[in-house]
N, C-alpha and C positions, 0 to 999 in steps of 0.2 A: 218397653214394659216397666223397666226399673224407674225411668223418669216419671212414668205415670203414677207409680206407687209413691215415689218421693213427694210428688206434688199433691196427689189426691188423698193418699192414705196417711202418711206421716204428718202432713199438715193438718189433717182432721183431728188429731189428738192434742193439738195445742190448746191448753186451757185458756190462753189469752183470747182466742177467737170467740169463746163464749162470753167471757166476762166483759168484752168490749161492746157487746150488744146492749142497746138501751131500749126501753119500752117504746120509744118513738118508731122503732123498726117494725113494730107490730100493728095490725089493725086495731082500732079502738073497739073494745067489746062492752056490751051492755052489762051493767053490774049484776043483773039477774039472769045472765046467760045459762047458768047451771043451778039456779036457785031451786031448792026442793028436790034436786036430783041426786042420784047415787052413781058414782063412777066406780067401775070395777077394774082393778088391775088384774089381768089374766096372766098367770105364770104357767107356761107349758111344761112345768116340771113339778115333782112332788115337793113338799116342804123339806127344809133341811139343807138346801144348797144355796149358792151365792145369788141365783136369780131371785129366789124367794126372799132372801135376806135383804137385798137391795130394794125389792118391791115394798117390803114392810117398812124399811127405813124411810123411803119417800112418802109412803102412805101416812106416816105419823106427822108430816110437816107440810104437805103440799096444799091441802084444802084451803088454808087461809089466803092463798094467793090466786085461787081460781074464782072468777066472778060467780057470786052466789054461794060461795063456801059449801060445796056439796059434800055429802058423806062419801068416804072412800073405803072400799073393801078390797081384800085380796082373795082371789079364787085360783086354786091350783088345778091343773089338768095335765097330768103326766102321760107319757106314752110316746113311743117311736123316737126317742131322743129329742123331744120337743116338737116333732112334726104334727102330732095329733092335735095339740092345742093351737098351734099356728094355723093349721088347715081349718080348724073350727072357727077361729077368729076371722080368717080371711073370707070364709063363706057367710058367716052369720052376724058378725059384730055390727051393731048399729052405727050409722054414719053421722052421729051427733056428738061424738067425743065421750060418750058415757061408758065406753069400754076401751081400755088401752092395753096393749100387749107388751110384755117384756120378752121380746123374741129371742130365739137362739142366736148367739153371736154369729153363727154361720148362715143366717137367713138370706144374706145377699147372694150366696153361692150355692146353697143346697138345692135349689130347683135346677141349676145347671148340672150338678153332679148326680142328683137322684130325682129326676122329674116325676117318677111314678110315686114317690113318697112325699116329696115337698111340693104340694099343689097350690102354690101361691106365686104371685108376681111381686118380687121384692120392690120393684120400682113404683108400685101402686100403694104400698104401705107407706104412710106418711110419718116420718121421724119427728118426734117431739124433742129428742135430745138423748145424749149418752151421759151417764153418770161417771163412768170410768172406763178407759180402755183396759182390756184384760188379756194377759198372756196365759194360755193354758201351759201347764208344766207337767211333764211325765215324771212321776215319783216311783221309786222302786224300794222294796224292803232291803235292809242292810244284809239279810241272809239270803237274798236271791242269788241264783247261780250266775247271773250276769248283772253287774252294777256299774259298768262303764260303757261308753259308746263302742269301744273296740270289742268288748265281750258280747254286747248285744248283737253284733254282726256275726257271731260264731255260735252262740248258745241261745236256745229257745227258752223263754219264760212266759207264763200266762199273764195277760193284761186284760183288765176289766173294761167293758164299755156298755153303754145303755142301748141306744138304737143306732142304726146306720146313718140317720140324719143328724146325729150329735157329733160334736168335735171329738168326743171320747172314742169314736170310731174313725171319723174322717182323717184326723191327724196321724194316729198310729198306723192306719192303713197306708197312708201316703209315705210315711217313713219306712214301712216294710217294703213297699214297692220301689221307691226311689232311692232309699239309702241302704237297703239290704238288711234292715233289722229283722231278727229272727223270732220276735215275739208272736205268741198265739193269742188271738183276740177271742175273748169270752164275752158275748153280748147278751143283753136281755135284762140287765139290772135296772131297777126302777128309778135310779137317779144317783147323784154323787154320794149321798149318804150311805145307801146300801153298797155301793162300790167301795167306799172307804172302809166299811165294816168287813167286806170280803178281803180287803188288803190287810187289815189288822189280824184277821183270823188265819191268813196264809192261804186262803182259797185261790187268790191270785197274788202275783208278786209285783205287779205294777198297775198304775192308773194314771190317766191324763185328766186333769181337772184344772180349773182356773186358779191361778196363783192367789187371787183375791179370796178364794174359798180356802185354799190350803193354809194360808197364813192365819186364818181365823179358827178353822176347825182343828187343825193338827199342829199347832205351834209347838207343843211339847214334844211330839214325836220328831219333828224336824230338828229342834234344838238338841235333842238327845242323840240324833243320828240314826234312829230306828228306821226312818225313811229318808231318802236322799234324792234331790233333783238331778235328773240326767240330761234333759233337753227341754227347751221352751219353744213355744210357738208364738210368733209375732213378727213385727217389722223392726222393732227396737227392743233391746234387752230390758227386762225389768230392772229398775235401779237397785232393788234389793237382791237381785241375782246377777251381778255383773260378770260372774265367771261361768255361768251356765250358758252353753251355746244355743243359738237359734237353729232350728232344723235346717234352714237353707245354707247355713254356714258349714254344714257337714258334707257338702258335695262340691266338686269342682266342675260338674256338668252344668253349663249355662242354661240349658233347657229345663233340667230338673230344678235348678235354682229358681227360675221364673215361675214354674208350676207351684213350688212350695210357697213362694211369695204370694201368689194368687190365693192359695188356700189359707193364707194368714190374714186375709181381709177381715175376718171376724174379730181378730184381736183388737183392731182399731175401733170397731163398733162396740165391743165390750158389752156392758150391761146398759141397755137402752130401752126407750119407750117408743111405741108407734101407735098411730091412730089408724082406723080402718080406711080403705080406699074411698075416695069421694067425700070424705068428711068436710063439712062446711068450713070455708076458709077462715071465717071469723072465730070459730071455735078452735081451729088449729092455732091461730094466732094467739088466742087467749091462753091455751095450754102451753104453748112455747114460751110465752112471757112468764107464766107461773113457774115453769121449769127453771128459767134463768134466775128468777128471784129465790126459789128454794135452794138452788145450788150455792147461793151466796149468804143464805140465812145463818147467823151465828149459832142458833140453837140446833139447826140441822147438822152443821159441821161439828158441833160439840158432841151430838148424838152419834155421828159417824165415827168420831175418834173413840168414843166410849165402846162402840161395837167393833172397833178395830177394822172398820171398813174404809178402804181407800176411796177418795173422791178426786176426780180430775176430769171435769165435764167438757163436753163438746156440743156445740149448737146443733139443733135439728137439721138446719139447712146444710151444714157441712157433712153430717152423716148421710143425708140424702144424696149429696154429690158423690160420696164414697161408694154408696150402693150402685148408683148409675155408672160410675167408672168401672166397677167390676163386671158389668154386663158388656163392656166394650173391650174386654180382654181378647187378644189374638186367638184365633181358633186353634192353632197348633198348641198353645199353652193350655187351653181348655181341654183339648183331646188328651194331653198327657195327664192332666189332673183327673179327668174321668177314668182313665186307664188305671190310675193309682187306687181307685176305689173297688177294684175287682177282687180284692182280698176276701177270702171266705172267713167266716167267724163261726165258732162253736156256740151253742146255746148254754147259758148258765143254768144251774140247777138249784141254787139257793138264793133267796131274796130276789126272785126274778119276776118279770111281768107275767101275769096270769094268762094262759092261753085263751083265745077267743072261743066262746061257745058256738058250736056248729048248729 
């Protein structure tokens, strides 16, 4: 299992793998392939989070590299920790490349963990590429009753989450089950922004969110020490957080370690784009080529720097291999990962998802 991840996962985040790709690697596309069309970037989260931020960053620069220079719009569809929008995309997205999804980073494993909620086959979603790998980081308030790993194993604190299909639930639930953390999960928030507001107000004392989002949204609070990072989720530590442990580093149990590595697949996927199943190969090739070009575009990179957005791209074919590798995880590892999701969560009462009308 470890060798599999070292080869398929860690290798997938190497930026050189993307930059080495040349246009000759793609099928030649007609210049009018998308002429007169509109491409929708579907973000399965509300505005205000890192998924939305990266979608809008790419939106501002990618059209010039797509044959026909189509108009690009961003549409948000929050709900279920990203599962509502992802399921909608999988069922209804056109197969001509005119709708692209910025999927939850856990999309490769969520159908394995929660098949009743995540009703998509990740191997059939066609990766266009990943803009940046993303390590989620659990932050806690400085006045929380537990602010260290040791204390979290002894003292309960409330932790925000959106839906059970989101990493904001998946990762803390796994740490509670496999590492003995005592936090109480409060689910139902509409996205990372409402969770962040709850954290600031003291309604919860902790939150798991992407480091790429934390460093943009809450830089002042992190610098002042009002919130502090406790643990990160990924296969390699963030370069900006060299002293914050990965969750699998907090156990000596080899089986638990492998399950936590499996759950960390999404960190290598990060903020990515996918096309619908069975999308025409020429259109996929054109979109992948456009992705490669925009990731190297000086104006795009300058805009990303201005927005304090990290860029470390990975080619679509490598993300596809990463997704496929996750499906071949040994069953005993999957069983342990599934068991870790049995944690119960309480429903939030402020800034929460509206209940469905009967």
